[in-house]
KOLTORKOL-161362 format. One record per residue (C-alpha): chain; residue in one letter; x, y, z; residue number from 1. Coordinates in steps of 0.05 Angstrom, whole numbers, plus 5000, padded with zeros to 4 digits. Layout:
REM KOLTORKOL-161362
A:A:X:Y:Z:NUM
...
This chain:
REM KOLTORKOL-161362
A:M:2391:8844:3432:1
A:Y:2393:8893:3485:2
A:S:2318:8896:3492:3
A:V:2321:8825:3519:4
A:L:2367:8842:3566:5
A:R:2342:8891:3591:6
A:A:2277:8864:3601:7
A:R:2314:8808:3636:8
A:K:2335:8851:3691:9
A:R:2256:8877:3700:10
A:I:2240:8801:3721:11
A:H:2222:8800:3786:12
A:N:2203:8733:3793:13
A:P:2251:8685:3756:14
A:L:2215:8623:3769:15
A:A:2158:8640:3758:16
A:T:2176:8671:3689:17
A:L:2212:8591:3683:18
A:R:2151:8560:3705:19
A:R:2101:8596:3658:20
A:V:2147:8586:3593:21
A:G:2158:8513:3621:22
A:W:2087:8499:3598:23
A:T:2092:8510:3542:24
A:A:2158:8485:3528:25
A:I:2133:8421:3555:26
A:A:2081:8426:3508:27
A:N:2121:8436:3449:28
A:L:2167:8385:3460:29
A:L:2103:8332:3461:30
A:L:2082:8363:3396:31
A:V:2150:8344:3370:32
A:Y:2160:8271:3393:33
A:V:2082:8274:3363:34
A:A:2104:8299:3297:35
A:T:2164:8256:3291:36
A:R:2133:8191:3310:37
A:L:2084:8207:3251:38
A:W:2126:8227:3202:39
A:F:2174:8161:3210:40
A:S:2125:8093:3239:41
A:A:2054:8117:3212:42
A:D:2032:8097:3287:43
A:P:1966:8129:3294:44
A:G:1966:8111:3365:45
A:A:2014:8177:3373:46
A:L:1955:8221:3361:47
A:G:1930:8204:3433:48
A:L:1990:8246:3460:49
A:L:1953:8305:3431:50
A:N:1900:8300:3489:51
A:V:1960:8304:3540:52
A:V:1983:8362:3500:53
A:V:1919:8388:3506:54
A:F:1912:8383:3578:55
A:V:1981:8407:3592:56
A:L:1970:8472:3555:57
A:L:1904:8477:3595:58
A:V:1943:8473:3661:59
A:G:1989:8523:3632:60
A:A:1937:8568:3621:61
A:A:1899:8563:3685:62
A:D:1966:8564:3715:63
A:L:1976:8643:3688:64
A:A:1913:8662:3692:65
A:W:1912:8643:3768:66
A:E:1974:8684:3770:67
A:M:1948:8738:3746:68
A:L:1885:8745:3775:69
A:V:1932:8750:3848:70
A:E:1964:8803:3818:71
A:V:1909:8842:3801:72
A:S:1890:8834:3873:73
A:R:1948:8855:3900:74
A:E:1941:8914:3859:75
A:G:1874:8928:3882:76
A:L:1892:8919:3961:77
A:R:1956:8968:3947:78
A:K:1913:9030:3912:79
A:A:1859:9026:3964:80
A:S:1903:9028:4021:81
């Protein structure tokens, strides 16, 4: 627990961290919704929402990859100067 509190102090941009975790949280909520609909009503139409889950995860991965590329680029500029 102490390490979590220490790591919280090292977060430079809490909004970016929330955005990164948010994509996964949205996908997880959609997965729970699909699983609930399948469990209680056996509605095969709920499987169509899995496409949305995959899309949300892809957007989240692209967002994280872009942020990593920008950060690596900034570090390269700092080392060059």
